[in-house]
C-alpha positions in Angstrom: 0.0 0.0 0.0 1.4 3.4 -1.0 1.9 6.1 1.6 -1.0 8.2 0.2 -3.3 5.1 0.4 -2.2 4.6 3.9 -3.2 8.2 4.7 -6.6 7.7 3.0 -7.1 4.5 5.1 -6.3 6.3 8.4 -8.7 9.1 7.5 -11.4 6.6 6.4 -11.1 4.7 9.7 -12.0 8.0 11.4 -15.1 8.3 9.2 -13.8 10.4 6.3 -16.1 9.4 3.4 -14.0 11.2 0.8 -10.9 9.3 1.9 -12.8 6.0 1.6 -14.1 6.9 -1.9 -10.4 7.3 -2.9 -9.7 3.8 -1.6 -12.6 2.6 -3.7 -11.1 4.2 -6.8 -7.7 2.6 -6.0 -9.1 -0.9 -5.4 -12.2 -1.1 -7.6 -10.5 -3.0 -10.4 -8.9 -5.8 -8.2 -12.2 -6.2 -6.3 -14.3 -6.3 -9.5 -11.9 -8.8 -11.1 -12.0 -11.2 -8.2 -15.8 -11.0 -8.1 -16.0 -11.6 -11.8 -13.7 -14.6 -11.6 -15.7 -16.0 -8.7 -19.2 -15.3 -10.1 -18.6 -15.3 -13.9 -21.2 -12.6 -14.7 -20.3 -8.9 -15.2 -23.5 -7.7 -13.6 -23.3 -9.9 -10.6 -19.6 -9.0 -10.2 -20.5 -5.3 -10.2 -23.1 -5.8 -7.5 -20.7 -8.0 -5.5 -18.0 -5.3 -5.8 -20.4 -2.6 -4.5 -21.5 -4.8 -1.7 -17.8 -5.5 -0.8 -17.1 -1.8 -0.5 -20.2 -1.2 1.6 -19.3 -4.0 4.0 -15.7 -2.8 4.1 -16.9 0.7 5.0 -19.2 -0.6 7.7 -16.5 -2.8 9.1 -13.6 -0.4 8.7 -13.1 0.1 12.4 -12.5 -3.6 12.8 -9.7 -3.6 10.2 -6.5 -4.9 11.7 -3.7 -2.6 10.5 -1.1 -5.4 10.9 -2.7 -7.1 7.9 -2.5 -5.8 4.3 -5.6 -3.7 3.4 -5.8 -5.4 0.0 -5.9 -8.9 1.6 -8.6 -7.8 4.0 -10.7 -6.2 1.3 -10.3 -9.1 -1.1 -11.2 -11.5 1.6 -14.5 -9.6 2.1 -15.2 -9.9 -1.6 -14.3 -13.6 -1.6 -16.6 -14.4 1.3 -19.4 -12.4 -0.2 -19.0 -14.3 -3.5 -18.9 -17.7 -1.7 -22.2 -16.8 -0.1 -23.7 -15.8 -3.4 -22.5 -19.1 -5.0 -24.0 -21.1 -2.2 -27.3 -19.2 -2.5 -27.5 -20.1 -6.2 -27.5 -23.7 -5.0 -25.4 -24.7 -8.0 -23.9 -28.1 -8.0 -20.3 -27.3 -8.6 -18.8 -30.4 -9.1 -2.0 -29.9 -14.6 -4.1 -26.3 -14.0 -0.8 -24.8 -15.5 -2.0 -25.6 -19.0 -5.1 -23.6 -18.6 -5.3 -20.0 -19.9 -5.7 -17.1 -17.4 -9.3 -15.8 -17.2 -9.6 -12.1 -17.6 -12.7 -9.9 -17.7 -14.1 -9.4 -21.2 -11.7 -7.4 -23.4 -13.3 -4.2 -24.7 -11.0 -4.0 -27.7 -10.5 -7.5 -29.0 -8.0 -8.3 -31.8 -9.2 -10.5 -34.6 -8.3 -14.2 -34.6 -6.3 -14.7 -31.5 -8.9 -12.8 -29.5 -11.6 -15.3 -30.4 -9.5 -18.3 -29.4 -8.5 -16.6 -26.1 -12.1 -15.5 -25.5 -13.4 -19.1 -25.9 -10.7 -20.5 -23.6 -11.5 -17.8 -21.0 -15.2 -18.7 -21.1 -14.3 -22.4 -20.8 -12.1 -21.7 -17.8 -14.9 -19.7 -16.2 -17.3 -22.6 -16.8 -14.8 -25.0 -15.2 -14.2 -22.7 -12.3 -18.0 -22.7 -11.7 -17.8 -26.4 -11.1 -15.5 -26.0 -8.1 -16.6 -25.7 -4.6 -16.9 -22.0 -3.7 -14.0 -22.0 -1.3 -11.8 -24.0 -3.7 -12.6 -21.5 -6.4 -11.7 -18.6 -4.1 -8.4 -20.2 -3.2 -7.5 -20.8 -6.9 -8.4 -17.2 -7.8 -6.4 -15.7 -4.9 -3.4 -17.9 -5.7 -3.2 -17.6 -9.4 -4.7 -14.2 -10.2 -3.7 -12.3 -7.0 -0.5 -14.2 -6.1 -1.6 -14.5 -2.4 0.7 -16.7 -0.3 -0.8 -19.8 1.3 -0.8 -17.8 4.6 -2.7 -14.9 3.1 -5.3 -17.3 1.5 -5.7 -19.1 4.9 -6.3 -15.8 6.6 -8.7 -14.6 4.0 -10.7 -17.8 4.0 -10.5 -18.5 7.7 -8.8 -21.9 7.4 -5.4 -23.4 8.2 -2.5 -23.3 5.7 -2.6 -27.1 5.4 -6.3 -26.9 4.5 -5.5 -24.3 1.9 -2.8 -26.5 0.4 -5.2 -29.5 0.4 -8.0 -27.5 -1.3 -5.6 -26.1 -3.9 -4.2 -29.6 -4.7 -7.7 -31.1 -5.1 -8.9 -28.1 -7.1 -5.9 -28.2 -9.5 -6.5 -31.9 -10.1 -10.2 -31.4 -10.7 -9.6 -28.5 -13.1 -6.9 -30.4 -15.0 -9.1 -33.4 -15.3 -12.1 -31.4 -16.5 -9.9 -29.5 -19.0 -8.4 -32.7 -20.4 -11.7 -34.6 -20.6 -13.8 -32.4 -22.8 -11.6 -30.3 -25.1 -14.1 -30.5 -27.9 -17.2 -29.4 -26.0 -18.7 -26.0 -26.7 -19.5 -23.5 -24.0 -23.2 -24.2 -24.4 -22.7 -27.9 -24.1 -20.6 -27.5 -21.0 -23.2 -25.1 -19.4 -25.9 -27.6 -20.3 -23.9 -30.4 -18.7 -23.2 -28.2 -15.7 -26.8 -27.2 -15.2 -28.4 -30.6 -15.9 -28.9 -32.7 -12.8 -27.1 -36.0 -12.8 -29.3 -39.0 -12.3 
């Protein structure tokens, strides 16, 4: 956190709304991107990001200054998204080969953009199959480069539980990625949404 952000944070903790709005500006992209990767829908991600900042503002006096502000803020976002995923009641059933999922590109380039876009959508579909906490751990590790300790703190679990979840999630993602390379996005969504009998 920069020195100016630290000043904004100190003012925000004392109730300065303008200082908190500057923190929102500084962290809106990382929060939105985490929510997008967790929820997979831009509209839901925007709502989740707004809710994250509201909850952060309401809980700012409980913020532990010994902990990085970004970790604290992203853990609020991750927990909110986990709750949203659970409410949907979706059955969400090596990772290194998979492309990185980014929010939709507003200025796509021709051919490569189409391939990347399809891969990104496929990764999002596969992420949706993971348990919500596994998904949060994967997103925090690979997109935000959180340490195991930071993930454990953000998700309120032990480091060994984080390692176990990440190992299981990587195997599951790699297996899903390798099993159905020829399926279209629509087919995968249909498979994902259809109950297994």
